[in-house]
N, CA, C and O atoms as a GROMACS GRO file, in nm:
protein
  608
    1MET      N    1   1.301   0.109   2.068
    1MET     CA    2   1.175   0.178   2.089
    1MET      C    3   1.082   0.082   2.163
    1MET      O    4   1.068  -0.034   2.125
    2ASN      N    5   1.020   0.132   2.268
    2ASN     CA    6   0.931   0.045   2.344
    2ASN      C    7   0.796   0.028   2.274
    2ASN      O    8   0.765   0.099   2.178
    3GLN      N    9   0.719  -0.066   2.323
    3GLN     CA   10   0.592  -0.102   2.260
    3GLN      C   11   0.496   0.016   2.254
    3GLN      O   12   0.431   0.038   2.152
    4GLN      N   13   0.485   0.092   2.362
    4GLN     CA   14   0.392   0.205   2.366
    4GLN      C   15   0.432   0.313   2.266
    4GLN      O   16   0.346   0.370   2.200
    5ALA      N   17   0.561   0.340   2.256
    5ALA     CA   18   0.608   0.442   2.161
    5ALA      C   19   0.580   0.397   2.018
    5ALA      O   20   0.541   0.478   1.934
    6ALA      N   21   0.600   0.269   1.991
    6ALA     CA   22   0.573   0.217   1.857
    6ALA      C   23   0.425   0.229   1.823
    6ALA      O   24   0.390   0.266   1.711
    7GLN      N   25   0.339   0.199   1.918
    7GLN     CA   26   0.194   0.211   1.896
    7GLN      C   27   0.155   0.356   1.874
    7GLN      O   28   0.072   0.385   1.786
    8ASN      N   29   0.211   0.447   1.950
    8ASN     CA   30   0.182   0.589   1.933
    8ASN      C   31   0.229   0.638   1.796
    8ASN      O   32   0.159   0.716   1.731
    9TYR      N   33   0.346   0.594   1.753
    9TYR     CA   34   0.398   0.632   1.622
    9TYR      C   35   0.304   0.583   1.512
    9TYR      O   36   0.269   0.659   1.421
   10LEU      N   37   0.264   0.457   1.519
   10LEU     CA   38   0.176   0.400   1.418
   10LEU      C   39   0.041   0.472   1.418
   10LEU      O   40  -0.013   0.501   1.311
   11ARG      N   41  -0.012   0.500   1.534
   11ARG     CA   42  -0.140   0.570   1.545
   11ARG      C   43  -0.133   0.707   1.478
   11ARG      O   44  -0.223   0.745   1.403
   12THR      N   45  -0.025   0.782   1.506
   12THR     CA   46  -0.007   0.913   1.446
   12THR      C   47   0.009   0.902   1.295
   12THR      O   48  -0.046   0.983   1.220
   13LYS      N   49   0.085   0.802   1.251
   13LYS     CA   50   0.106   0.781   1.107
   13LYS      C   51  -0.027   0.755   1.037
   13LYS      O   52  -0.052   0.808   0.929
   14VAL      N   53  -0.111   0.673   1.097
   14VAL     CA   54  -0.241   0.640   1.037
   14VAL      C   55  -0.333   0.762   1.038
   14VAL      O   56  -0.400   0.789   0.938
   15LEU      N   57  -0.337   0.833   1.148
   15LEU     CA   58  -0.429   0.947   1.160
   15LEU      C   59  -0.391   1.064   1.070
   15LEU      O   60  -0.477   1.145   1.035
   16THR      N   61  -0.264   1.074   1.032
   16THR     CA   62  -0.220   1.186   0.949
   16THR      C   63  -0.202   1.146   0.802
   16THR      O   64  -0.165   1.230   0.720
   17ALA      N   65  -0.227   1.021   0.769
   17ALA     CA   66  -0.206   0.973   0.632
   17ALA      C   67  -0.320   1.015   0.540
   17ALA      O   68  -0.434   1.031   0.582
   18THR      N   69  -0.286   1.032   0.413
   18THR     CA   70  -0.388   1.056   0.311
   18THR      C   71  -0.456   0.922   0.280
   18THR      O   72  -0.403   0.817   0.314
   19PRO      N   73  -0.572   0.926   0.216
   19PRO     CA   74  -0.636   0.799   0.178
   19PRO      C   75  -0.545   0.712   0.091
   19PRO      O   76  -0.547   0.589   0.103
   20GLU      N   77  -0.467   0.774   0.005
   20GLU     CA   78  -0.375   0.699  -0.080
   20GLU      C   79  -0.267   0.630   0.003
   20GLU      O   80  -0.232   0.515  -0.022
   21GLN      N   81  -0.215   0.701   0.102
   21GLN     CA   82  -0.113   0.644   0.191
   21GLN      C   83  -0.172   0.532   0.277
   21GLN      O   84  -0.105   0.432   0.303
   22LEU      N   85  -0.296   0.548   0.320
   22LEU     CA   86  -0.362   0.442   0.397
   22LEU      C   87  -0.375   0.314   0.314
   22LEU      O   88  -0.353   0.204   0.364
   23GLN      N   89  -0.410   0.331   0.187
   23GLN     CA   90  -0.419   0.216   0.097
   23GLN      C   91  -0.284   0.147   0.086
   23GLN      O   92  -0.276   0.024   0.088
   24MET      N   93  -0.176   0.225   0.075
   24MET     CA   94  -0.042   0.168   0.065
   24MET      C   95  -0.007   0.094   0.195
   24MET      O   96   0.056  -0.011   0.191
   25MET      N   97  -0.047   0.148   0.308
   25MET     CA   98  -0.021   0.081   0.436
   25MET      C   99  -0.091  -0.055   0.440
   25MET      O  100  -0.035  -0.151   0.492
   26LEU      N  101  -0.212  -0.061   0.386
   26LEU     CA  102  -0.283  -0.189   0.380
   26LEU      C  103  -0.207  -0.289   0.293
   26LEU      O  104  -0.190  -0.405   0.330
   27PHE      N  105  -0.161  -0.244   0.177
   27PHE     CA  106  -0.083  -0.333   0.090
   27PHE      C  107   0.046  -0.376   0.158
   27PHE      O  108   0.083  -0.494   0.152
   28ASP      N  109   0.114  -0.282   0.222
   28ASP     CA  110   0.238  -0.317   0.292
   28ASP      C  111   0.212  -0.421   0.401
   28ASP      O  112   0.287  -0.517   0.417
   29GLY      N  113   0.104  -0.401   0.475
   29GLY     CA  114   0.071  -0.493   0.583
   29GLY      C  115   0.036  -0.632   0.532
   29GLY      O  116   0.083  -0.732   0.588
   30VAL      N  117  -0.045  -0.639   0.428
   30VAL     CA  118  -0.087  -0.771   0.378
   30VAL      C  119   0.033  -0.847   0.321
   30VAL      O  120   0.041  -0.969   0.337
   31VAL      N  121   0.125  -0.777   0.256
   31VAL     CA  122   0.244  -0.844   0.203
   31VAL      C  123   0.335  -0.888   0.318
   31VAL      O  124   0.387  -1.000   0.316
   32ARG      N  125   0.354  -0.802   0.416
   32ARG     CA  126   0.438  -0.836   0.531
   32ARG      C  127   0.383  -0.958   0.606
   32ARG      O  128   0.458  -1.050   0.639
   33PHE      N  129   0.251  -0.958   0.632
   33PHE     CA  130   0.191  -1.072   0.700
   33PHE      C  131   0.200  -1.198   0.614
   33PHE      O  132   0.216  -1.309   0.666
   34GLY      N  133   0.190  -1.182   0.483
   34GLY     CA  134   0.201  -1.296   0.393
   34GLY      C  135   0.340  -1.359   0.397
   34GLY      O  136   0.353  -1.482   0.399
   35GLU      N  137   0.442  -1.276   0.398
   35GLU     CA  138   0.578  -1.328   0.407
   35GLU      C  139   0.600  -1.400   0.539
   35GLU      O  140   0.663  -1.506   0.544
   36GLN      N  141   0.548  -1.343   0.647
   36GLN     CA  142   0.561  -1.406   0.778
   36GLN      C  143   0.483  -1.538   0.784
   36GLN      O  144   0.529  -1.635   0.843
   37ALA      N  145   0.365  -1.540   0.723
   37ALA     CA  146   0.284  -1.661   0.720
   37ALA      C  147   0.354  -1.771   0.641
   37ALA      O  148   0.348  -1.888   0.677
   38ARG      N  149   0.421  -1.732   0.535
   38ARG     CA  150   0.495  -1.830   0.454
   38ARG      C  151   0.602  -1.898   0.538
   38ARG      O  152   0.616  -2.020   0.535
   39VAL      N  153   0.678  -1.818   0.614
   39VAL     CA  154   0.781  -1.874   0.702
   39VAL      C  155   0.718  -1.965   0.806
   39VAL      O  156   0.769  -2.074   0.833
   40ALA      N  157   0.607  -1.922   0.864
   40ALA     CA  158   0.540  -2.002   0.966
   40ALA      C  159   0.491  -2.135   0.908
   40ALA      O  160   0.503  -2.239   0.974
   41LEU      N  161   0.438  -2.133   0.786
   41LEU     CA  162   0.394  -2.258   0.722
   41LEU      C  163   0.514  -2.349   0.695
   41LEU      O  164   0.504  -2.470   0.715
   42GLN      N  165   0.624  -2.293   0.650
   42GLN     CA  166   0.743  -2.373   0.624
   42GLN      C  167   0.793  -2.440   0.753
   42GLN      O  168   0.841  -2.553   0.751
   43GLN      N  169   0.780  -2.367   0.863
   43GLN     CA  170   0.825  -2.420   0.993
   43GLN      C  171   0.719  -2.506   1.061
   43GLN      O  172   0.738  -2.553   1.173
   44LYS      N  173   0.607  -2.525   0.992
   44LYS     CA  174   0.494  -2.602   1.044
   44LYS      C  175   0.439  -2.544   1.175
   44LYS      O  176   0.390  -2.617   1.262
   45ASN      N  177   0.449  -2.412   1.187
   45ASN     CA  178   0.392  -2.340   1.300
   45ASN      C  179   0.252  -2.295   1.256
   45ASN      O  180   0.230  -2.181   1.216
   46TYR      N  181   0.158  -2.389   1.265
   46TYR     CA  182   0.026  -2.368   1.208
   46TYR      C  183  -0.057  -2.266   1.285
   46TYR      O  184  -0.142  -2.198   1.227
   47GLU      N  185  -0.034  -2.254   1.414
   47GLU     CA  186  -0.108  -2.154   1.492
   47GLU      C  187  -0.070  -2.013   1.446
   47GLU      O  188  -0.156  -1.927   1.427
   48GLN      N  189   0.060  -1.991   1.430
   48GLN     CA  190   0.106  -1.859   1.386
   48GLN      C  191   0.063  -1.833   1.242
   48GLN      O  192   0.019  -1.722   1.210
   49SER      N  193   0.076  -1.932   1.155
   49SER     CA  194   0.036  -1.911   1.015
   49SER      C  195  -0.113  -1.880   1.006
   49SER      O  196  -0.155  -1.795   0.927
   50HIS      N  197  -0.194  -1.949   1.087
   50HIS     CA  198  -0.338  -1.922   1.088
   50HIS      C  199  -0.366  -1.778   1.129
   50HIS      O  200  -0.446  -1.709   1.066
   51SER      N  201  -0.299  -1.732   1.233
   51SER     CA  202  -0.318  -1.595   1.282
   51SER      C  203  -0.279  -1.493   1.175
   51SER      O  204  -0.350  -1.395   1.153
   52LEU      N  205  -0.166  -1.515   1.109
   52LEU     CA  206  -0.119  -1.421   1.007
   52LEU      C  207  -0.208  -1.423   0.883
   52LEU      O  208  -0.237  -1.318   0.826
   53ILE      N  209  -0.251  -1.541   0.841
   53ILE     CA  210  -0.338  -1.550   0.724
   53ILE      C  211  -0.473  -1.485   0.754
   53ILE      O  212  -0.532  -1.422   0.666
   54THR      N  213  -0.520  -1.501   0.876
   54THR     CA  214  -0.646  -1.436   0.916
   54THR      C  215  -0.631  -1.284   0.909
   54THR      O  216  -0.724  -1.214   0.867
   55ARG      N  217  -0.517  -1.233   0.950
   55ARG     CA  218  -0.493  -1.088   0.940
   55ARG      C  219  -0.492  -1.044   0.795
   55ARG      O  220  -0.544  -0.938   0.761
   56MET      N  221  -0.433  -1.127   0.709
   56MET     CA  222  -0.433  -1.096   0.566
   56MET      C  223  -0.576  -1.091   0.513
   56MET      O  224  -0.610  -1.001   0.436
   57GLN      N  225  -0.657  -1.185   0.554
   57GLN     CA  226  -0.796  -1.189   0.508
   57GLN      C  227  -0.872  -1.064   0.552
   57GLN      O  228  -0.954  -1.011   0.477
   58LYS      N  229  -0.846  -1.018   0.673
   58LYS     CA  230  -0.912  -0.896   0.720
   58LYS      C  231  -0.870  -0.775   0.637
   58LYS      O  232  -0.952  -0.688   0.608
   59ILE      N  233  -0.743  -0.769   0.599
   59ILE     CA  234  -0.697  -0.658   0.516
   59ILE      C  235  -0.761  -0.665   0.378
   59ILE      O  236  -0.803  -0.563   0.324
   60ILE      N  237  -0.769  -0.785   0.322
   60ILE     CA  238  -0.834  -0.800   0.191
   60ILE      C  239  -0.980  -0.758   0.200
   60ILE      O  240  -1.032  -0.695   0.108
   61ALA      N  241  -1.047  -0.793   0.308
   61ALA     CA  242  -1.186  -0.750   0.326
   61ALA      C  243  -1.194  -0.598   0.331
   61ALA      O  244  -1.288  -0.539   0.278
   62GLU      N  245  -1.097  -0.535   0.395
   62GLU     CA  246  -1.093  -0.389   0.402
   62GLU      C  247  -1.067  -0.328   0.263
   62GLU      O  248  -1.129  -0.228   0.226
   63LEU      N  249  -0.976  -0.388   0.188
   63LEU     CA  250  -0.948  -0.341   0.052
   63LEU      C  251  -1.073  -0.352  -0.035
   63LEU      O  252  -1.105  -0.262  -0.112
   64THR      N  253  -1.144  -0.463  -0.020
   64THR     CA  254  -1.266  -0.484  -0.098
   64THR      C  255  -1.374  -0.384  -0.059
   64THR      O  256  -1.442  -0.329  -0.145
   65ALA      N  257  -1.390  -0.362   0.071
   65ALA     CA  258  -1.491  -0.268   0.118
   65ALA      C  259  -1.460  -0.125   0.075
   65ALA      O  260  -1.551  -0.043   0.062
   66GLY      N  261  -1.333  -0.095   0.054
   66GLY     CA  262  -1.293   0.040   0.015
   66GLY      C  263  -1.310   0.072  -0.132
   66GLY      O  264  -1.290   0.186  -0.174
   67LEU      N  265  -1.347  -0.027  -0.212
   67LEU     CA  266  -1.368  -0.002  -0.354
   67LEU      C  267  -1.489   0.088  -0.375
   67LEU      O  268  -1.593   0.068  -0.312
   68LYS      N  269  -1.474   0.184  -0.460
   68LYS     CA  270  -1.583   0.278  -0.488
   68LYS      C  271  -1.641   0.246  -0.626
   68LYS      O  272  -1.601   0.302  -0.727
   69HIS      N  273  -1.736   0.154  -0.626
   69HIS     CA  274  -1.795   0.104  -0.750
   69HIS      C  275  -1.865   0.214  -0.830
   69HIS      O  276  -1.873   0.206  -0.952
   70GLU      N  277  -1.914   0.317  -0.761
   70GLU     CA  278  -1.983   0.424  -0.832
   70GLU      C  279  -1.885   0.509  -0.914
   70GLU      O  280  -1.926   0.575  -1.010
   71MET      N  281  -1.757   0.508  -0.879
   71MET     CA  282  -1.656   0.586  -0.951
   71MET      C  283  -1.615   0.517  -1.082
   71MET      O  284  -1.605   0.582  -1.186
   72ASP      N  285  -1.592   0.387  -1.075
   72ASP     CA  286  -1.550   0.311  -1.195
   72ASP      C  287  -1.591   0.166  -1.175
   72ASP      O  288  -1.512   0.084  -1.129
   73PRO      N  289  -1.714   0.133  -1.211
   73PRO     CA  290  -1.767  -0.002  -1.186
   73PRO      C  291  -1.684  -0.112  -1.251
   73PRO      O  292  -1.665  -0.218  -1.191
   74ASP      N  293  -1.634  -0.089  -1.371
   74ASP     CA  294  -1.557  -0.193  -1.440
   74ASP      C  295  -1.426  -0.223  -1.367
   74ASP      O  296  -1.394  -0.338  -1.340
   75LEU      N  297  -1.352  -0.119  -1.334
   75LEU     CA  298  -1.225  -0.136  -1.263
   75LEU      C  299  -1.249  -0.199  -1.126
   75LEU      O  300  -1.178  -0.292  -1.087
   76CYS      N  301  -1.347  -0.150  -1.054
   76CYS     CA  302  -1.376  -0.203  -0.920
   76CYS      C  303  -1.419  -0.349  -0.927
   76CYS      O  304  -1.386  -0.428  -0.838
   77GLY      N  305  -1.493  -0.385  -1.030
   77GLY     CA  306  -1.532  -0.524  -1.047
   77GLY      C  307  -1.412  -0.614  -1.068
   77GLY      O  308  -1.405  -0.724  -1.013
   78LYS      N  309  -1.317  -0.566  -1.148
   78LYS     CA  310  -1.195  -0.644  -1.171
   78LYS      C  311  -1.111  -0.655  -1.044
   78LYS      O  312  -1.058  -0.762  -1.014
   79LEU      N  313  -1.099  -0.546  -0.971
   79LEU     CA  314  -1.024  -0.550  -0.846
   79LEU      C  315  -1.092  -0.641  -0.744
   79LEU      O  316  -1.026  -0.717  -0.674
   80ALA      N  317  -1.224  -0.634  -0.737
   80ALA     CA  318  -1.298  -0.721  -0.645
   80ALA      C  319  -1.274  -0.867  -0.679
   80ALA      O  320  -1.261  -0.951  -0.589
   81SER      N  321  -1.267  -0.899  -0.808
   81SER     CA  322  -1.240  -1.036  -0.850
   81SER      C  323  -1.099  -1.080  -0.808
   81SER      O  324  -1.080  -1.192  -0.761
   82LEU      N  325  -1.002  -0.991  -0.823
   82LEU     CA  326  -0.866  -1.023  -0.780
   82LEU      C  327  -0.860  -1.046  -0.629
   82LEU      O  328  -0.798  -1.142  -0.582
   83TYR      N  329  -0.924  -0.956  -0.554
   83TYR     CA  330  -0.924  -0.971  -0.408
   83TYR      C  331  -0.996  -1.100  -0.366
   83TYR      O  332  -0.954  -1.167  -0.273
   84ASN      N  333  -1.104  -1.133  -0.435
   84ASN     CA  334  -1.179  -1.255  -0.406
   84ASN      C  335  -1.090  -1.378  -0.433
   84ASN      O  336  -1.089  -1.472  -0.353
   85TYR      N  337  -1.018  -1.376  -0.543
   85TYR     CA  338  -0.927  -1.485  -0.576
   85TYR      C  339  -0.822  -1.502  -0.466
   85TYR      O  340  -0.798  -1.613  -0.418
   86ALA      N  341  -0.758  -1.390  -0.426
   86ALA     CA  342  -0.656  -1.396  -0.322
   86ALA      C  343  -0.716  -1.446  -0.190
   86ALA      O  344  -0.653  -1.525  -0.119
   87TYR      N  345  -0.836  -1.401  -0.158
   87TYR     CA  346  -0.903  -1.443  -0.034
   87TYR      C  347  -0.927  -1.595  -0.035
   87TYR      O  348  -0.902  -1.663   0.064
   88ARG      N  349  -0.976  -1.646  -0.149
   88ARG     CA  350  -1.003  -1.791  -0.160
   88ARG      C  351  -0.873  -1.871  -0.151
   88ARG      O  352  -0.871  -1.978  -0.091
   89LYS      N  353  -0.765  -1.819  -0.208
   89LYS     CA  354  -0.636  -1.886  -0.198
   89LYS      C  355  -0.586  -1.888  -0.054
   89LYS      O  356  -0.523  -1.984  -0.011
   90LEU      N  357  -0.615  -1.782   0.020
   90LEU     CA  358  -0.576  -1.779   0.161
   90LEU      C  359  -0.655  -1.880   0.242
   90LEU      O  360  -0.601  -1.942   0.335
   91ILE      N  361  -0.781  -1.898   0.208
   91ILE     CA  362  -0.860  -2.002   0.276
   91ILE      C  363  -0.797  -2.138   0.250
   91ILE      O  364  -0.780  -2.218   0.342
   92GLU      N  365  -0.762  -2.162   0.125
   92GLU     CA  366  -0.698  -2.289   0.089
   92GLU      C  367  -0.566  -2.306   0.165
   92GLU      O  368  -0.538  -2.413   0.219
   93ALA      N  369  -0.486  -2.201   0.168
   93ALA     CA  370  -0.357  -2.208   0.238
   93ALA      C  371  -0.377  -2.236   0.386
   93ALA      O  372  -0.300  -2.311   0.447
   94ASN      N  373  -0.480  -2.177   0.444
   94ASN     CA  374  -0.505  -2.192   0.586
   94ASN      C  375  -0.560  -2.331   0.620
   94ASN      O  376  -0.516  -2.393   0.716
   95VAL      N  377  -0.654  -2.378   0.541
   95VAL     CA  378  -0.719  -2.506   0.570
   95VAL      C  379  -0.629  -2.624   0.530
   95VAL      O  380  -0.611  -2.719   0.606
   96GLU      N  381  -0.575  -2.615   0.408
   96GLU     CA  382  -0.496  -2.726   0.354
   96GLU      C  383  -0.346  -2.715   0.388
   96GLU      O  384  -0.269  -2.808   0.367
   97ARG      N  385  -0.308  -2.598   0.442
   97ARG     CA  386  -0.168  -2.571   0.477
   97ARG      C  387  -0.078  -2.582   0.354
   97ARG      O  388   0.031  -2.640   0.358
   98HIS      N  389  -0.125  -2.523   0.245
   98HIS     CA  390  -0.052  -2.524   0.119
   98HIS      C  391   0.023  -2.393   0.101
   98HIS      O  392  -0.037  -2.286   0.092
   99ILE      N  393   0.154  -2.402   0.097
   99ILE     CA  394   0.236  -2.284   0.074
   99ILE      C  395   0.210  -2.230  -0.068
   99ILE      O  396   0.214  -2.109  -0.090
  100GLU      N  397   0.184  -2.320  -0.163
  100GLU     CA  398   0.162  -2.278  -0.301
  100GLU      C  399   0.039  -2.186  -0.311
  100GLU      O  400   0.041  -2.089  -0.386
  101ALA      N  401  -0.065  -2.218  -0.238
  101ALA     CA  402  -0.186  -2.134  -0.239
  101ALA      C  403  -0.155  -1.998  -0.177
  101ALA      O  404  -0.202  -1.895  -0.226
  102LEU      N  405  -0.078  -1.998  -0.071
  102LEU     CA  406  -0.038  -1.871  -0.009
  102LEU      C  407   0.045  -1.789  -0.108
  102LEU      O  408   0.027  -1.668  -0.121
  103ASP      N  409   0.137  -1.856  -0.178
  103ASP     CA  410   0.219  -1.787  -0.277
  103ASP      C  411   0.134  -1.727  -0.389
  103ASP      O  412   0.160  -1.616  -0.435
  104ASP      N  413   0.031  -1.800  -0.432
  104ASP     CA  414  -0.059  -1.748  -0.536
  104ASP      C  415  -0.124  -1.619  -0.490
  104ASP      O  416  -0.128  -1.520  -0.563
  105ALA      N  417  -0.176  -1.620  -0.368
  105ALA     CA  418  -0.240  -1.500  -0.313
  105ALA      C  419  -0.138  -1.387  -0.298
  105ALA      O  420  -0.165  -1.272  -0.332
  106LEU      N  421  -0.023  -1.422  -0.247
  106LEU     CA  422   0.081  -1.323  -0.222
  106LEU      C  423   0.129  -1.260  -0.352
  106LEU      O  424   0.158  -1.140  -0.355
  107ASN      N  425   0.139  -1.337  -0.458
  107ASN     CA  426   0.180  -1.282  -0.588
  107ASN      C  427   0.081  -1.178  -0.638
  107ASN      O  428   0.121  -1.073  -0.688
  108VAL      N  429  -0.047  -1.207  -0.625
  108VAL     CA  430  -0.150  -1.112  -0.666
  108VAL      C  431  -0.139  -0.985  -0.582
  108VAL      O  432  -0.145  -0.874  -0.636
  109LEU      N  433  -0.123  -1.001  -0.452
  109LEU     CA  434  -0.119  -0.886  -0.362
  109LEU      C  435   0.009  -0.803  -0.382
  109LEU      O  436   0.005  -0.681  -0.372
  110LYS      N  437   0.120  -0.868  -0.408
  110LYS     CA  438   0.244  -0.795  -0.436
  110LYS      C  439   0.231  -0.716  -0.566
  110LYS      O  440   0.277  -0.602  -0.575
  111PHE      N  441   0.170  -0.776  -0.665
  111PHE     CA  442   0.148  -0.706  -0.792
  111PHE      C  443   0.060  -0.584  -0.770
  111PHE      O  444   0.089  -0.476  -0.824
  112GLN      N  445  -0.046  -0.600  -0.693
  112GLN     CA  446  -0.135  -0.486  -0.664
  112GLN      C  447  -0.061  -0.378  -0.586
  112GLN      O  448  -0.083  -0.259  -0.610
  113ARG      N  449   0.026  -0.418  -0.495
  113ARG     CA  450   0.103  -0.321  -0.416
  113ARG      C  451   0.196  -0.243  -0.508
  113ARG      O  452   0.207  -0.121  -0.497
  114GLU      N  453   0.264  -0.313  -0.598
  114GLU     CA  454   0.356  -0.247  -0.692
  114GLU      C  455   0.279  -0.152  -0.784
  114GLU      O  456   0.325  -0.041  -0.811
  115THR      N  457   0.164  -0.195  -0.831
  115THR     CA  458   0.081  -0.110  -0.916
  115THR      C  459   0.039   0.016  -0.841
  115THR      O  460   0.044   0.126  -0.896
  116TRP      N  461  -0.002   0.000  -0.717
  116TRP     CA  462  -0.043   0.114  -0.635
  116TRP      C  463   0.075   0.208  -0.612
  116TRP      O  464   0.058   0.330  -0.614
  117SER      N  465   0.193   0.152  -0.590
  117SER     CA  466   0.312   0.232  -0.569
  117SER      C  467   0.342   0.317  -0.693
  117SER      O  468   0.374   0.436  -0.682
  118MET      N  469   0.333   0.256  -0.812
  118MET     CA  470   0.356   0.331  -0.936
  118MET      C  471   0.250   0.439  -0.954
  118MET      O  472   0.281   0.549  -1.001
  119LEU      N  473   0.127   0.409  -0.918
  119LEU     CA  474   0.020   0.507  -0.928
  119LEU      C  475   0.046   0.626  -0.835
  119LEU      O  476   0.026   0.741  -0.874
  120LEU      N  477   0.091   0.599  -0.714
  120LEU     CA  478   0.122   0.707  -0.620
  120LEU      C  479   0.238   0.793  -0.669
  120LEU      O  480   0.235   0.915  -0.653
  121GLN      N  481   0.338   0.730  -0.730
  121GLN     CA  482   0.450   0.807  -0.785
  121GLN      C  483   0.401   0.900  -0.896
  121GLN      O  484   0.440   1.016  -0.903
  122GLN      N  485   0.316   0.847  -0.982
  122GLN     CA  486   0.262   0.928  -1.092
  122GLN      C  487   0.175   1.041  -1.038
  122GLN      O  488   0.182   1.154  -1.085
  123LEU      N  489   0.093   1.009  -0.938
  123LEU     CA  490   0.008   1.110  -0.876
  123LEU      C  491   0.092   1.220  -0.812
  123LEU      O  492   0.058   1.338  -0.821
  124SER      N  493   0.200   1.181  -0.747
  124SER     CA  494   0.289   1.278  -0.684
  124SER      C  495   0.351   1.372  -0.788
  124SER      O  496   0.359   1.493  -0.766
  125LYS      N  497   0.394   1.316  -0.900
  125LYS     CA  498   0.451   1.399  -1.007
  125LYS      C  499   0.347   1.494  -1.063
  125LYS      O  500   0.376   1.611  -1.089
  126THR      N  501   0.226   1.445  -1.082
  126THR     CA  502   0.119   1.527  -1.136
  126THR      C  503   0.085   1.642  -1.041
  126THR      O  504   0.067   1.756  -1.084
  127LYS      N  505   0.077   1.610  -0.911
  127LYS     CA  506   0.048   1.714  -0.812
  127LYS      C  507   0.160   1.817  -0.807
  127LYS      O  508   0.133   1.937  -0.796
  128ALA      N  509   0.284   1.772  -0.815
  128ALA     CA  510   0.398   1.864  -0.810
  128ALA      C  511   0.398   1.956  -0.933
  128ALA      O  512   0.422   2.076  -0.922
  129ALA      N  513   0.370   1.898  -1.048
  129ALA     CA  514   0.365   1.979  -1.170
  129ALA      C  515   0.252   2.081  -1.164
  129ALA      O  516   0.268   2.196  -1.206
  130SER      N  517   0.138   2.039  -1.112
  130SER     CA  518   0.024   2.129  -1.100
  130SER      C  519   0.055   2.242  -1.003
  130SER      O  520   0.021   2.358  -1.029
  131ALA      N  521   0.119   2.209  -0.892
  131ALA     CA  522   0.154   2.312  -0.793
  131ALA      C  523   0.257   2.409  -0.850
  131ALA      O  524   0.250   2.529  -0.824
  132ALA      N  525   0.351   2.358  -0.927
  132ALA     CA  526   0.456   2.443  -0.984
  132ALA      C  527   0.399   2.544  -1.082
  132ALA      O  528   0.447   2.657  -1.091
  133THR      N  529   0.297   2.504  -1.156
  133THR     CA  530   0.238   2.597  -1.253
  133THR      C  531   0.157   2.707  -1.184
  133THR      O  532   0.134   2.812  -1.244
  134ARG      N  533   0.114   2.684  -1.063
  134ARG     CA  534   0.036   2.785  -0.991
  134ARG      C  535   0.125   2.882  -0.913
  134ARG      O  536   0.076   2.985  -0.866
  135LEU      N  537   0.254   2.852  -0.900
  135LEU     CA  538   0.344   2.940  -0.826
  135LEU      C  539   0.368   3.066  -0.907
  135LEU      O  540   0.384   3.063  -1.029
  136SER      N  541   0.371   3.176  -0.838
  136SER     CA  542   0.399   3.303  -0.902
  136SER      C  543   0.543   3.342  -0.870
  136SER      O  544   0.570   3.403  -0.766
  137ILE      N  545   0.634   3.306  -0.957
  137ILE     CA  546   0.775   3.335  -0.935
  137ILE      C  547   0.813   3.452  -1.025
  137ILE      O  548   0.795   3.446  -1.146
  138PRO      N  549   0.865   3.558  -0.964
  138PRO     CA  550   0.900   3.676  -1.045
  138PRO      C  551   1.018   3.646  -1.137
  138PRO      O  552   1.106   3.566  -1.106
  139ALA      N  553   1.017   3.712  -1.252
  139ALA     CA  554   1.129   3.699  -1.344
  139ALA      C  555   1.252   3.764  -1.281
  139ALA      O  556   1.238   3.859  -1.204
  140PRO      N  557   1.371   3.716  -1.314
  140PRO     CA  558   1.492   3.776  -1.256
  140PRO      C  559   1.505   3.923  -1.297
  140PRO      O  560   1.480   3.959  -1.412
  141SER      N  561   1.542   4.004  -1.203
  141SER     CA  562   1.562   4.146  -1.232
  141SER      C  563   1.712   4.172  -1.249
  141SER      O  564   1.795   4.086  -1.220
  142GLU      N  565   1.745   4.293  -1.296
  142GLU     CA  566   1.887   4.327  -1.314
  142GLU      C  567   1.959   4.324  -1.180
  142GLU      O  568   2.074   4.280  -1.171
  143ARG      N  569   1.891   4.370  -1.077
  143ARG     CA  570   1.950   4.373  -0.943
  143ARG      C  571   1.979   4.232  -0.894
  143ARG      O  572   2.085   4.205  -0.838
  144MET      N  573   1.884   4.140  -0.916
  144MET     CA  574   1.900   4.002  -0.874
  144MET      C  575   2.016   3.938  -0.950
  144MET      O  576   2.097   3.867  -0.892
  145GLU      N  577   2.024   3.963  -1.082
  145GLU     CA  578   2.131   3.905  -1.162
  145GLU      C  579   2.266   3.962  -1.122
  145GLU      O  580   2.366   3.890  -1.124
  146ALA      N  581   2.271   4.089  -1.086
  146ALA     CA  582   2.396   4.150  -1.042
  146ALA      C  583   2.440   4.087  -0.910
  146ALA      O  584   2.559   4.064  -0.888
  147SER      N  585   2.343   4.060  -0.823
  147SER     CA  586   2.375   3.999  -0.694
  147SER      C  587   2.430   3.858  -0.714
  147SER      O  588   2.523   3.816  -0.644
  148ILE      N  589   2.373   3.784  -0.810
  148ILE     CA  590   2.418   3.649  -0.836
  148ILE      C  591   2.558   3.650  -0.893
  148ILE      O  592   2.642   3.570  -0.853
  149SER      N  593   2.585   3.740  -0.987
  149SER     CA  594   2.717   3.744  -1.051
  149SER      C  595   2.826   3.789  -0.955
  149SER      O  596   2.942   3.751  -0.971
  150MET      N  597   2.791   3.871  -0.854
  150MET     CA  598   2.890   3.916  -0.755
  150MET      C  599   2.928   3.804  -0.660
  150MET      O  600   3.041   3.800  -0.611
  151GLN      N  601   2.835   3.711  -0.634
  151GLN     CA  602   2.862   3.602  -0.542
  151GLN      C  603   2.944   3.492  -0.608
  151GLN      O  604   3.019   3.423  -0.540
  152GLY      N  605   2.931   3.475  -0.738
  152GLY     CA  606   2.993   3.365  -0.810
  152GLY      C  607   3.131   3.397  -0.844
  152GLY      O  608   3.200   3.315  -0.905
   0.00000   0.00000   0.00000
């Protein structure tokens, strides 16, 4: 796939995603950039690691800005603290070139990604159950049962 097609695909994916899916994309991106930054730090490619860690910091800033404190102040406060911790660890990793600091941030972000994934699975099940209860499916009739028994 060429570069333009990949950009068009990503653009369409983002524009058609639900807010929940967009959040997951942010988590996926921050973890992916973190893994790449880890490799770059191991290889002492500090320019690349700096670029990737900076991208991670921008995603964390976006995650923080997306918190809706008016909905659940306590939860949002805790999440903001986690994001702040990860952000500070990324600064340490970037300035001091410490893989351990990057790993600390990455562990927090991976945990948050996994938690979000489980939440989306639960939300999907809840939505499916809710939709199923609203469906109006007729009870089987004698004609329908006769048709089924003739086919079997």
